[in-house]
N, C-alpha and C positions, 0 to 999 in steps of 0.2 A: 408699202403696197404699190403695185404697178397696175395700172388700168390698161386692159387690152380690148381692142375693138374687133368684133367678129365681122369678117368681110366675105363677100362672095368670090370664090376662086374657081372659075369654070362652073361645073355642076355641083360643087361642094362649098362648104363654108370653112374658113380658117382664120387663124390669128397670126399676126406678125410679131415676132419677139424682138424687143429692142436689143441693141448691141450689148448693153450691160447684162441682160439676162443670159444671152448667148455666152458671154465671157464667164459668168458665174457658173453656168452649167458645164463649162469646159467642153463645148460642142461646136459643130460647124456644119456647113452645107453638106448634105449627103449622109450625115450621121443620123442615127435613130434616137428618139426620145420616147420614154415610156410614161404613159398616164395611168396611174393606179388609183383606185378608189380607197379612201381612208375609212376607218371604222366610224368616224364622226359624220360621214356622208359627203365629205368634200373630196377633192382630188389632189394628187401629188404628181408633179412632173419631174422626172429624173432621167439622167443619161444612162443609168445602170439597169440592166435587165433583171427584174425580180426573179424570174424563173431560173436564171443562171445562179443566183445566190442560193436557191433551194438545191440545185444540182451540186453545187460546191459543198454544201453542208452534208449531203449524202456521201459525196466522195471522201470528205474528211472523216466521216464515221467509218467508212470501209477501210481507210488507211489506218485508223486507230485500232480497228478490230483484227486486221490481217497484215501486220507489218512484215512478218516472216515470209508469207506467201508472196507478197508484192516484191520483196527483196529478191526472192528466188526467180520470179518472173523477169526481173530487170536484168538478170545475167545473160 
């Protein structure tokens, strides 16, 4: 477990992530992190956009259902 301290940053509040956390998340300055709520009531911090995952699942479904159409459009 890593303890983070909430600090005032201008008119907002924020936390500073240690180097080890940044390395583990494989992220860096200027990149986005996503905070999602878990079913248990907690939070999950991830570098991956959950909305993108849903969009990719829909795209894969379309690719599976219409391979011939997509092949023809690719010509």
